[in-house]
N, C-alpha and C positions, 0 to 999 in steps of 0.2 A: 354792337352796331346793328341798327335796324335794317330792314329790307331796303335795297337801294331805290331811290326815287325814280331813276331812269329804268323803265321796265326791261329794255333790251340789255342794259348793263347787268341787271339782276339775273336775267336768263343766262347771260354769258358767264357770270360767276358761278351759277348753279351747274352749268355745263362743265366748267373747269373742275368743280368739286366732285363731279361724277366721274372724272378721269378722262374727259375728252381732251383732245389737243386744242390749242388756242384756235387753230383754223376751224376745226369742227364746231367748237362752242360758238365761235363768231357767226358762222353760217346758221347754226341752229337757233341762235338768238334773233335771227331775222335780218342780219346785215348781209350786204353783198360781199362775195368772196374778195378778200384783200389781206394777204399774209402780213404785210407791214402794219396795217391798222390793228389786226388781231394781236400781233406781238406787242404793240404799244399799249393797247387796252389791257392786256394781261399784266403789264408792269405798272398800271395805274394803282396808286396807293389804296384807293377805296375798294378796288376790285380785289387786291391782295388781301386786305383786311376782311372783306366779306367772304372770300373763299376759306380763309382760316377759320372764321366764325362758323361757317357751314360744316366744315370738317370736324371742328371741336364739338359741335352739337351732336353730330353723328356718332362720334366716339363716346360721348357721354350717354347717349341713348342706349348703346349696347354695353355700357360700362367698361369700355376699353380705356385703360389708363396705363401710363408708364409703370406705375407701381404694380399693377396687376400682371402686366406682361413680365416684368422682372421676377415677380413671385412665381409665376408658372415656369419660367426658365430655371429658377432656383430649385424648384421641385425636381426637374429633370437633371440639372447639373449636380445636385447633391443627393441624388437618389441612392438607396441602398437596396440591392436586389434581394437581400434576406427578408425584407418586409413583405414580399409577395409569396413566401413559403411558410408552411407550418413548421414547428420545431422538428417534426418527423421527416421533413423534406418534400412534402406534397405541396402542389400549387394551391394557394388559397382561391376559392371562387371569387370572381371580381367583386361581387356584392359584399364580401367580407374584408376586402382590402381597405386600408384607410385611404383618405383622399390623396395624400401625398404619394403613396405607393401606386395607386391606380393612375395618377397623372403621368407617371414615367413609363407606363406600358402603352405601346402603340398598337399592338395586335397580339391576340392569342388564337392559335389555330390548334384544334384538337383533331388528331388523326386516329381513326380506329382501324386496327389491323389484327390479323390472326396471330396468336401466340406461336412462335416457331417451336416445333416439337411438342406442342400441347394437343389437347383434344381438338377435333375439327371445328367444334362450335366455340372454343375458348378464344376470346378476343382481349386485347389490351388497348387502353387509350393513352396516346402519347401527346403531350401538350408541347407545342412549339411557341415560345414566347419571344416577342420582338420588343425591345425597349427603344425609346427615343434616344438620339445621339447625345450622350452626356458632354462630349468634347465640344460639339457645336454649340450647345447651350451655354457652356462655360465661356467659350470664345465670345458669344454674343453679349453675355453679361460683362465680360472684361472690356469689350469695345465700348459699351455704354458707359462704363465707369472710367474710361480714358486710360486703361491700363496698357493698351497697345497703341502705339502711334506709328503711322506709316510716314516715312521720311522721303519725300520726293524733292530732291534739290539738285541743282546743277553745280558741279565742282570742276576746278581746273586740274591740270596734271599733278599739282602738289596737294590736292584734296582741299583746297580753299574754296569757300562758297563764292559763286559768281552771281551777283544780283542781275536778274533779267526778267523781262515781262514774259507772260505766257506766249505771246506771239513770237518773241525772240527765241524762247526755248524751243518752240515748235520748228522755227526756221533752222536752228542749229541741229536739231535732231534729224530733220529732213536732209540737211547737208551731209551729216555723218552717214546716214543710210545710203544716200546716193553715191558717196565715195566708196562705201563697202560693196555696193552692187557693181560699180565699175571695176573694182579690183578683183571681184569674183569672176568676171567675164574672161 
């Protein structure tokens, strides 16, 4: 989709793509403040398509793709700590780690301290290694692959599904909470 022919609409779409709220983007595009109009314009099909196009182009410019994100999460989720050590148990220098091993390391801190009971000038270097959270990476991958589904449903006392609109569900929840608050008093 090319640049929108209406200049203010184009500015509005760019503002939304930058992360501005609809109200902020509406005013920045040169419109007078009007929350309702901003909301309606945000839902306009040409605006939605243009914002998606701008965001896609931005992601492509920095080469951010779903595949690349999943690949990086996979490096963390399936990392093996043995890959950052020599066979003798010493930490590999970061430049000697392979790309997959280096990707799972979030920080290396080297502390120099005197050797206890040693000569007064004798020091040792202790490396503190922090790895990215494997579990979080695996959960993110699992969510992307649809392995985990959250089930938010309304059921009756016999655990049968109760078909309701979101408004009706909110009303029922408010009713239950109000009754619980009254009983607690």
